[in-house]
N, C-alpha and C positions, 0 to 999 in steps of 0.2 A: 585248217585253222583260219578263221576270218581275219582280215587285215584292216587296220585303220591307221590314221596319221594325225599328228598334232603339229601345227605351225603356230609359233608364238613370238611375241615381241620380247626379245632377250634384253632390252634395256629397261623393262618394267619388272621390278621384283615380283609383283603379284602374278603377272603372266608366267614368269619362270616357275614360281612355286606351284601354281595350279597345273601347269603343263606336266611337271614331274610327278605330282600327286596322281593325276589321271592316267599317266602312263602306267604307274604301278597298279592302279585299280583295274584298268582294262586288261592288263597282262594277267592279273589274278582271275579275271573272268574268261580267260582263254583266247584273248585277242593278241595278234601279232601287231605291235605298235611301232611305227616309224616316227622319228621326230626331226623337225627342221625349224630354222628361224626365218622370220620374214625378210631378213637381209638378203636372202637368195633371190628375191624378186627385184632387187636394185640392179641397174644396168650401167655399163661403162659409157664414157663419153668419147665421141670422135672430135677431132680438131685438126688444125693444119699440120701438127707434128705427128698425128696418128689418124690419117685420113680414113682408115677402115678399122673401127674398134667397136665391136658389138658382140653380144651373146645371142646366137640365133634363138628365135622364139621357142623352137622345139627342144632346146637344150637346157631350159631353166628348171625342169622338174627335179626336185631333190631325189637323192638315192632312195629307192624303194617306193616312191610315190608313182604308181602306175595304174593301169586299167584293172588290176586285181584288187585295188583298194575300195572297200565298200563306201567309206566316207572319211572325212577328216575334220578335226576341230581346228578353229582359228581363235586364238586368244590374244586380244589386243583391241586397238581402236580401228577406225575406218582405214587408216593408212596401212595397217597390217592386213586388213581384208583385201585391199586393192593389190598389195604385193603378193598375197597368197594366191589370188586368182591368176596372176601372171605365171605363177609357178605350176599350177595344177590344171589349168583350163585345157591344155593339150591332151591330158589324160582323161578329161571328162569327170573328174572326181567331184562329187557334191560336197559342199562345205557347210558345217554348222558353225555359225559365227557367234562368238561369245564376247560381249563388251567388257573390257577391262580398262577402257580409255575414258574419253570425255563425252562427246555427243553420241557416238555409236549409231549414226544414221543407217549404216549398212548392216548392223548386227541384229541377230535374231533373239538372243537371250542374254541373261546376266549370270555372273558366277554363282550367285546364291540359288539360281534355278537350274544349275547344270546337272545335278543328279537326276532330276525328273526328266530333263531334256534328253540325256543320254539313254535313259530307259525307253523313252518313246522312239528314239532313232533305232535302237537295237531291235525293238519290237516291230519296226516298219511303220510306225504311226506318224507319218509325215508326208509332205508333198514336196516336189521339186519345182522351184520357180526358175525359169531360164531367162537370163538377161543377155542382151547383145553386147558384143565387145568390138573394138576397133583394132585393125592392124595398121600400124604407123611405120612408114619406111622413109628414110632419107636416101635419095638416089643421086648419084653423080654419073652422068651419062646413063648407062644401063646397069651400073653396079650399085648394089645396096651397101651403104656405108654404116647404117645403123637401123635397127628395127625393134619394135616392142608391141606387146599386147596392151590394150588400154580398156579399162572398164568405165572410167569417168570421162576424161577429156585430154586432149592435147592442146598445148598453148605455145604460140610462137611469138617472141617479142625481142626487143633489143636489149643488149647488156653493155655496160653496167647500169646506165641511167635510163629511166623511162623517157622515151621521146617518140615522136611520130615516125612510123614506118610506112612504106608503100608495099602493098601485096597485090599480085595478080593471081586470080583463083579460077580454075576450071572445075565445074561441077557437072559430072556426067556428060550428056550431050548438049548442055546448054551453052549459051554464049559466055565468054569469059567476063569476069567482073573485076573491077579495081576498087581497092579499099585503102584509105589512108587512116591509120589508127595507131595507138600505142602497141597494139598486138591483136591477135585473133585467137579465138577458141573454137575448136570443133568438138562437140560433145555427143555422147549417147543420151538416151532418155534417163539412164541412171545418173549421168553427170549433170543433168539439167538442174538438179538441186544443189550443185556444188559451185565451182567458180563461175559457171555460165549464169547461174541465178544472180550472183553478186554483180555480174557485169550487165545485168538487165535483160537476160534471156528469159523465155517462158518456162514454166514447169511443165514437163511432159510425163505422162503416166508411162510406166515401164514397158507395157505391152505394145505401144504404138511403134510401128516399124519405120522410124525416121531418125535422122541426125539433125543437129543444128549448128549453124555458123554464127558466132557472136563476135562482133568487133569490140575491142577494149578501148574505151574513150575515143570513139571515132571523130575525125575532123570533118564531119559533114552531118547535117540534119537528115540526109537521105540514107545514111548507113545504119541499118538496124538489123536485129537478129533475123536470120533466115532459117526456116525449117524445110528440109528436103528429104526425099525418099532414101532409105539406107541401102537401096540397090545401086545408088549412083556414087561412084568414088569421087574424091576431091583431090586435086593437085594444086599445091601452093607454090608459087614462084616469088622469091624476094626481089624487089626492085630497089634494093639498098646496096651501097658499096661495101658495107661492113658485115661481118658475121652476125647472125641472130642466134638466140638460144631457144631451144624447144624443150618443154617440160611435159612429161606424160604422167598423169595421175598424181601430180604434186611431188613425186619422189624418185623420178628417173628422167634422164634427158640427155641432150647432146647439143653441140654447136652445129649450126647450119650455115655453110659458106655461100657466098653469092652465086657460085656456079652450080649449086645443088638445088633440088626441089624436094618437097615433102609430099608423099603420096599417102592418102588416108582412105581406107575402105572398111566395110563391115567385115569382121573376121569370121572365118569358118568355125572358130571355137566360140563357145559360150560360157558364161559364168552360171553355175548351177547352185542356187541357194537352197538349203534345207529349210523348209517352213513347217513349224510345228502346228500352225493353224493357218487357215487361208489368209494371205497377206492383204491387208486393207490399207492401200497406199494413202488415202486421204487421212486416215487415223494417224499414220506415221508422220505426215506433214503437220498435223495438229500437235502431236506430242513433242516432236523434235524442233519444229520451226514456228509453232504458234499460228499456223495457217487456219483461217476459217473459225477462229474462236469468236463467241458472241461479244459484241461491243459492250463495254461497261456502261455506256450511256444509252444503250438501246431503249427507246421509250416503251412504256407499258401501253397496252391496248387502251384506246380511248373510245368511249361510247359517243357516237356522233348524234347530234340532235335530229 
């Protein structure tokens, strides 16, 4: 019996309804269907009172979501997609992402198109687009106090009020760099259209094998976004006397104490997106972010004398 899964946003009534409807439909077609909520991709916090408090990356997969699963549906918005990939990336399960949220930048199809999309996937009429992910770890001496998979970005900043922080950063074999800013972002190409874009970083097409470092409100005209090879890990040291807060993909994070460091590297796991047609990244940028649209005041051609 073939096996599939459904991961859904259980705080959205439409996602809950569609999830249970499609469990019944797929079961009637002879599929073994496992269900889970996107909440399983949220991670615990470490802090002074709980110096080691994390769920290992390999332990996040929901019950029944394993290498025998042909594919899984994700019903929700971009946050649910990010959470779902943290749950299934270790098993290599490809995801058909269905938008029941707002922007849906990472989603492939819509609820009203789901019957046709499911038929195509079952018939094998799709491609797999592989996106790189990050492994993010907080290290105290040589012990890992927290870790997470990351598809978009990790952000390190001060809490509770935004104010300038000092960071010392080692990237691969290069000389260390010092940055004074409200915070820093390290993102994948997928994350280049998220927080990194809002902070002034460049848009990077998904297939480029790089990462980027973006200072948030830097206190220097010389501190700008840096793009570097994804084969080079980054280690971030805080030069502040107070704890910092790290947030991964916008919905998971931990405290980082002054004696700890953050280690970021390309993950051996990837996010496998089911594409029902070849993905045209520039078209997605145009539809979702308005990039490259013709200017309304574009002049008509003028015949020169």
